[in-house]
C-alpha positions in Angstrom: -128.1 -1.9 73.7 -126.5 -0.2 70.4 -125.5 3.2 71.3 -125.2 5.5 68.0 -123.5 9.4 67.8 -123.7 10.6 64.8 -122.2 14.4 63.7 -123.6 15.8 61.0 -122.6 19.8 59.1 -125.7 21.3 59.3 -129.5 20.6 60.0 -131.0 17.9 59.0 -135.0 17.6 58.4 -137.4 15.7 60.5 -137.9 13.4 58.1 -134.3 13.2 57.4 -133.5 12.4 60.9 -136.1 9.6 60.6 -134.3 7.9 57.8 -131.3 7.3 59.1 -132.8 6.4 62.2 -134.8 3.9 60.4 -131.7 3.0 58.2 -129.5 2.7 61.1 -131.7 0.3 63.2 -132.4 -2.0 60.0 -128.5 -2.3 59.4 -127.9 -3.4 63.4 -131.0 -5.8 63.1 -129.5 -7.2 59.8 -126.2 -7.9 60.2 -125.6 -8.1 64.3 -129.3 -8.9 65.5 -129.7 -6.4 67.2 -133.3 -5.4 67.6 -135.0 -1.6 67.1 -136.1 -1.5 69.7 -132.8 -1.9 71.7 -130.9 0.9 69.5 -130.6 3.9 70.3 -129.4 7.7 68.0 -127.9 10.7 69.3 -128.3 13.0 65.9 -125.9 16.7 66.7 -126.6 19.1 64.4 -122.6 21.2 64.5 -122.4 24.4 62.7 -120.1 24.7 60.5 -118.3 27.5 62.4 -117.3 25.0 64.9 -116.4 21.9 62.2 -113.0 21.6 60.8 -110.4 19.3 58.6 -107.4 20.1 59.3 -106.9 23.3 59.2 -109.7 24.1 56.8 -112.9 25.3 58.4 -116.2 24.2 56.9 -118.3 27.7 57.9 
């Protein structure tokens, strides 16, 4: 059972989330033979104020 936790800065639309879920599940099916119904994806939308790279905050 694949489990994917994707973190992104900012908000995504429902359509974007649906496309991301399709692409991830398609890839796991093609590459690893994992059934789509067995793939779980959690998308965490993180406020830029809570996201940093080194000393640089994105918020």
